C-alpha positions in Angstrom: 0.0 0.1 0.0 1.4 3.4 -0.8 2.7 5.5 1.9 0.8 8.5 0.7 -2.8 8.9 -0.6 -2.8 9.0 -4.3 -5.7 10.3 -6.1 -6.2 7.7 -8.7 -5.8 3.7 -9.1 -2.8 3.8 -11.5 0.1 1.7 -10.5 3.7 2.7 -10.0 4.9 5.9 -11.4 1.9 6.5 -13.5 -0.2 6.8 -10.4 2.4 9.4 -8.9 2.4 11.2 -12.1 -1.3 11.4 -12.4 -1.4 12.7 -8.9 1.2 15.3 -9.4 1.1 16.4 -13.0 3.3 19.5 -12.2 6.3 17.2 -11.5 5.2 14.6 -14.1 5.8 17.0 -16.9 9.5 17.5 -16.4 10.1 13.9 -15.5 8.4 12.7 -18.7 10.4 15.2 -20.7 13.7 14.0 -19.3 12.6 10.3 -20.1 11.7 11.2 -23.4 15.0 12.9 -24.2 17.1 10.1 -22.7 15.2 7.2 -24.1 13.4 8.4 -27.3 15.4 11.3 -28.9 17.9 10.6 -31.6 21.2 9.3 -30.3 24.2 6.9 -31.1 22.6 4.3 -28.8 19.4 2.8 -30.2 16.0 3.2 -28.3 16.1 -0.4 -27.5 19.6 -0.1 -26.1 18.8 2.8 -24.0 15.6 1.2 -22.6 17.7 -1.8 -22.0 20.0 0.4 -19.7 17.1 1.7 -17.9 15.6 -1.8 -17.3 19.0 -3.2 -16.1 19.4 -0.3 -13.7 16.0 -0.8 -12.3 16.4 -4.6 -12.0 19.5 -3.9 -10.1 17.6 -1.6 -7.9 14.9 -4.1 -7.4 12.2 -1.8 -8.6 9.8 -4.1 -10.3 7.5 -1.6 -11.9 10.3 0.2 -13.7 12.2 -3.0 -14.5 9.0 -4.6 -16.0 8.0 -1.5 -18.0 11.3 -0.7 -19.5 12.2 -4.3 -19.8 9.1 -4.8 -22.1 9.8 -1.5 -23.9 13.5 -2.9 -24.7 12.2 -6.2 -25.6 9.9 -4.7 -28.2 12.9 -2.9 -29.8 15.7 -5.3 -29.6 16.6 -8.6 -31.5 16.0 -11.5 -29.2 13.0 -9.7 -27.4 12.5 -10.8 -23.8 15.2 -13.5 -23.8 17.7 -10.7 -24.4 16.4 -8.7 -21.5 16.3 -11.8 -19.3 19.9 -12.6 -20.1 21.1 -9.1 -19.5 19.5 -9.1 -16.1 20.8 -12.4 -15.3 24.3 -11.1 -16.1 25.5 -8.9 -19.0 28.7 -10.8 -19.5 27.1 -13.8 -21.0 24.0 -11.8 -22.6 23.7 -11.8 -26.4 24.4 -8.1 -26.8 27.1 -6.3 -28.5 30.5 -5.9 -26.8 30.0 -2.1 -26.7 26.6 -2.5 -25.1 28.0 -5.1 -22.6 30.6 -2.5 -21.4 28.1 0.3 -21.1 26.0 -1.8 -19.0 29.1 -2.4 -16.7 29.4 1.5 -16.6 25.5 1.6 -15.7 26.2 -0.7 -13.0 28.8 1.2 -11.4 26.9 4.4 -11.5 24.1 2.6 -9.7 26.2 1.4 -7.0 28.1 4.4 -6.0 28.0 8.2 -6.6 31.7 8.6 -7.5 33.5 8.7 -10.8 33.2 5.6 -13.0 36.4 3.7 -12.9 38.9 4.3 -15.6 39.0 0.6 -16.4 35.3 0.6 -17.3 35.5 3.7 -19.3 38.7 2.3 -21.1 36.9 -1.1 -21.8 33.9 0.7 -23.2 36.2 2.9 -25.5 38.0 -0.3 -26.7 34.6 -1.7 -27.8 33.8 1.4 -29.8 31.9 3.5 -27.4 32.0 7.3 -28.0 31.7 10.2 -25.5 28.0 10.3 -26.3 27.5 6.6 -25.5 29.3 7.1 -22.1 27.5 10.3 -21.4 24.1 8.8 -22.2 24.7 5.7 -20.3 25.7 7.7 -17.1 22.9 9.9 -17.4 20.3 7.2 -18.0 21.7 5.1 -14.9 21.6 8.1 -12.7 18.1 9.2 -13.8 16.7 5.7 -13.2 18.1 5.6 -9.8 16.1 8.8 -9.1 12.9 7.2 -10.9 13.4 4.0 -9.1 13.5 5.6 -5.8 10.4 7.7 -6.4 8.4 4.6 -7.3 9.8 2.3 -4.5 10.3 4.6 -1.6 6.7 5.7 -1.7 5.6 1.9 -1.9 3.6 2.4 -5.0 1.4 -0.4 -6.4 3.1 -3.0 -8.7 1.1 -4.9 -11.3 2.0 -8.7 -11.3 0.4 -9.3 -14.8 3.0 -9.4 -17.5 0.3 -8.1 -19.8 0.5 -4.9 -18.0 4.0 -4.1 -19.1 3.4 -5.3 -22.6 0.7 -2.6 -22.8 3.0 0.0 -21.4 5.6 -1.0 -23.9 3.0 -0.7 -26.7 2.3 3.0 -25.5 6.0 3.9 -25.2 7.2 2.5 -28.6 4.1 4.0 -30.3 4.0 7.4 -28.6 6.8 7.9 -26.4 6.7 9.5 -23.0 4.1 12.0 -22.5 4.7 15.5 -21.2 1.4 16.0 -19.3 -1.8 14.3 -18.6 -4.4 13.2 -21.1 -7.9 14.1 -19.7 -9.0 11.4 -17.2 -5.8 9.4 -17.9 -2.2 9.1 -16.4 0.7 10.4 -18.7 2.1 8.0 -21.1 5.2 7.5 -19.1 5.8 4.4 -17.1 9.1 4.5 -15.6 10.7 2.2 -13.1 11.2 -1.7 -12.4 13.0 -5.1 -12.5 11.8 -7.7 -14.8 9.0 -9.4 -12.9 9.5 -13.0 -11.8 7.0 -14.0 -14.6 9.8 -12.9 -17.0 8.1 -9.6 -18.1 
């Protein structure tokens, strides 16, 4: 049960955003820029970084939502997302993305400079400054989103179909910058892949 009274029945961050559209707008805008705008990393790769950080933070809502959005945009779909969450070193992703996931894990673990070794390993696999920048910012932002969702004890859907629906909205429309009338914003940030595999 949420720690605060939320003025709607939406789960996770959707409920918080519908409750506070004033804070929803900048949070949605940031997610849209980080995960949807043109970048050297694909949308699927960026969603996978968000899902992996959320998984490491045990934030089921965000991991489920962004895991489903990554699966919808990556070769290998859910199997790739599950493999990354089980351990990027053996996951079927590019060496560059594997190295960037290691950077994301460091960002998630400590608020200190990413190790020189992790940056050198990413550069050796072809990562450019923009890749490293975006990975660090996505990982840092999702630590914030994860804590927003988890620390207020928001409701977490157990059904895999919920996350598939969220992925469909994200892939088709991106992240909203406000509320649609009588609906939560299009954004669904924050979880780890649910036990059901979503």
